[in-house]
C-alpha positions in Angstrom: -4.6 -15.4 -5.7 -3.9 -15.0 -1.9 -0.4 -15.2 -0.5 -0.1 -17.3 2.6 3.7 -17.3 2.8 4.9 -14.9 5.5 8.2 -14.4 3.7 6.4 -13.2 0.6 4.2 -10.8 2.6 7.3 -9.4 4.4 9.0 -8.9 1.0 6.1 -7.0 -0.3 6.0 -4.8 2.8 9.8 -4.2 2.5 9.3 -3.1 -1.1 6.5 -0.7 -0.1 8.5 0.7 2.7 11.5 1.3 0.5 9.3 3.0 -2.1 8.0 5.4 0.6 11.4 6.1 2.0 10.5 5.2 5.5 12.7 3.3 8.0 11.5 0.3 9.9 11.4 2.3 13.1 9.2 5.0 11.4 6.7 2.5 10.1 6.6 0.7 13.5 6.0 4.0 15.3 3.3 5.2 12.9 1.6 1.7 13.1 1.8 1.6 16.8 3.8 -1.6 17.0 7.3 -2.3 18.2 10.4 -2.0 16.0 11.2 -5.6 16.6 7.7 -6.8 15.6 7.8 -4.8 12.4 11.3 -6.1 11.6 10.2 -9.7 12.2 7.1 -9.1 9.9 9.3 -7.8 7.1 11.7 -10.8 7.5 8.7 -13.1 7.3 9.5 -14.9 10.5 6.2 -14.2 12.2 2.5 -14.3 11.5 0.7 -11.0 12.2 -2.8 -10.4 13.3 -5.4 -8.8 11.0 -5.3 -5.7 13.2 -1.6 -5.3 12.8 -1.8 -5.7 9.0 -4.5 -3.0 8.9 -2.3 -0.6 11.0 0.6 -1.2 8.6 -1.5 -0.8 5.5 -3.0 2.4 6.9 0.6 3.7 7.5 1.5 3.0 3.9 -1.9 4.2 2.5 -2.4 0.9 0.8 -5.1 -1.8 1.0 -4.5 -5.3 2.5 -5.0 -6.9 -0.9 -2.0 -5.1 -2.2 0.0 -7.1 0.4 -1.9 -10.3 0.4 -2.4 -11.0 -3.3 0.1 -12.0 -6.0 -1.3 -9.5 -8.5 0.7 -6.3 -8.2 -0.6 -2.9 -9.1 1.6 -1.5 -11.8 2.0 0.2 -15.1 -0.9 -1.5 -16.8 -3.3 0.0 -14.3 -1.8 3.4 -14.7 -2.2 3.1 -18.5 -5.8 2.0 -18.0 -6.4 5.0 -15.8 -4.9 7.4 -18.4 -6.8 5.8 -21.3 -10.1 6.2 -19.4 -9.3 9.8 -18.5 -8.4 10.6 -22.1 -11.8 9.5 -23.3 -13.5 12.1 -21.1 -14.0 15.8 -21.8 -11.6 18.4 -20.4 -14.2 19.4 -17.8 -14.7 15.7 -16.7 -10.9 15.2 -16.5 -10.6 18.3 -14.3 -13.4 17.0 -12.0 -11.8 13.5 -11.8 -8.5 15.0 -10.8 -10.2 17.2 -8.2 -11.9 14.1 -6.8 -8.6 12.2 -6.8 -7.0 15.1 -4.8 -9.7 14.9 -2.2 -9.3 11.1 -1.9 -5.6 11.3 -1.6 -5.8 14.0 1.1 -8.2 11.8 3.0 -5.6 9.1 3.2 -3.1 11.4 5.1 
């Protein structure tokens, strides 16, 4: 389900920022927006354009649906990933991990 409340979106961005250990100023600089704008977005006091959301998501290496939907990615998805990997052969697991490394590096 989509979130339309700017306060909830801001709260999600705050949680992501805290998890990454970045300051508001660092996020704003990396996203190419002003410190004030990013602070207002986190407080939920402003609407943001799609382009701004995309810049912020790129900075955090997340997708917009992680911010705009109620469903949070959490432990259940990690367990699902581990279960799926454990059903594969050792060679297939090694290949999957190598592909994951390449994907994660592409996000940087």
